[in-house]
VMD Tcl script that draws the C-alpha trace (Angstrom):
set ca {
  {0.00 0.00 0.00}
  {2.89 2.35 0.67}
  {4.09 1.88 -2.92}
  {0.79 3.32 -4.20}
  {1.23 6.40 -2.02}
  {4.78 6.78 -3.27}
  {3.76 6.48 -6.93}
  {0.87 8.91 -6.51}
  {3.08 11.49 -4.82}
  {5.78 11.14 -7.48}
  {3.22 11.46 -10.28}
  {1.79 14.61 -8.67}
  {5.28 16.12 -8.41}
  {6.01 15.28 -12.06}
  {2.65 16.75 -13.15}
  {3.33 19.96 -11.23}
  {6.79 20.19 -12.82}
  {5.32 19.80 -16.31}
  {2.65 22.41 -15.53}
  {5.29 24.88 -14.34}
  {7.34 24.24 -17.48}
  {4.26 24.81 -19.62}
  {3.40 28.09 -17.89}
  {7.01 29.26 -18.29}
  {6.98 28.41 -21.98}
  {3.74 30.29 -22.55}
  {5.00 33.38 -20.72}
  {8.26 33.37 -22.69}
  {6.39 33.29 -26.00}
  {7.20 29.72 -26.96}
  {3.73 29.24 -28.45}
  {3.48 32.59 -30.24}
  {2.75 32.18 -33.91}
  {5.43 34.01 -35.86}
  {4.81 32.29 -39.18}
  {1.13 33.03 -39.86}
  {1.31 36.85 -39.86}
  {4.08 36.80 -42.44}
  {2.10 34.47 -44.70}
  {-1.25 36.20 -44.14}
  {-0.12 39.21 -46.16}
  {0.32 36.96 -49.18}
  {-3.34 35.96 -49.08}
  {-4.83 39.41 -48.39}
  {-5.44 39.98 -52.10}
  {-7.63 36.87 -52.29}
  {-9.75 38.11 -49.39}
  {-10.18 41.51 -51.03}
  {-11.13 39.87 -54.34}
  {-13.77 37.73 -52.62}
  {-15.29 40.79 -50.97}
  {-15.38 42.64 -54.30}
  {-17.03 39.65 -56.00}
  {-19.67 39.51 -53.27}
  {-20.38 43.21 -53.75}
  {-20.68 42.73 -57.52}
  {-23.07 39.81 -57.06}
  {-25.15 41.90 -54.70}
  {-25.24 44.74 -57.23}
  {-26.30 42.34 -59.99}
  {-29.29 41.13 -58.00}
  {-30.53 44.58 -57.03}
  {-33.02 46.56 -59.07}
  {-31.33 49.90 -59.85}
  {-34.64 51.78 -59.72}
  {-35.79 50.61 -56.31}
  {-32.61 49.20 -54.70}
  {-34.49 46.06 -53.80}
  {-33.54 42.53 -54.83}
  {-35.05 41.35 -58.10}
  {-37.16 38.23 -57.62}
  {-35.93 35.33 -59.70}
  {-39.29 33.64 -60.27}
  {-41.57 36.25 -61.77}
  {-44.88 34.95 -63.06}
}
mol new
graphics top color blue
foreach p $ca { graphics top sphere $p radius 0.5 }
foreach p [lrange $ca 0 end-1] q [lrange $ca 1 end] { graphics top cylinder $p $q radius 0.2 }
display resetview
């Protein structure tokens, strides 16, 4: 029975050590993402193009006289 207490106490100490190491790494910026911001600027043009296409589609479906959407099924 004493072996179980020994193993539990050792595992708690190891877990606390890993937690302290994790907190230290986070505070020192180990998990900061340095790669994504530099790559994001390469894809900004695609985002702008998508927004412009959405605006053009919206303009195509609006009636220029009333600024309301044109119904597709007119009977």
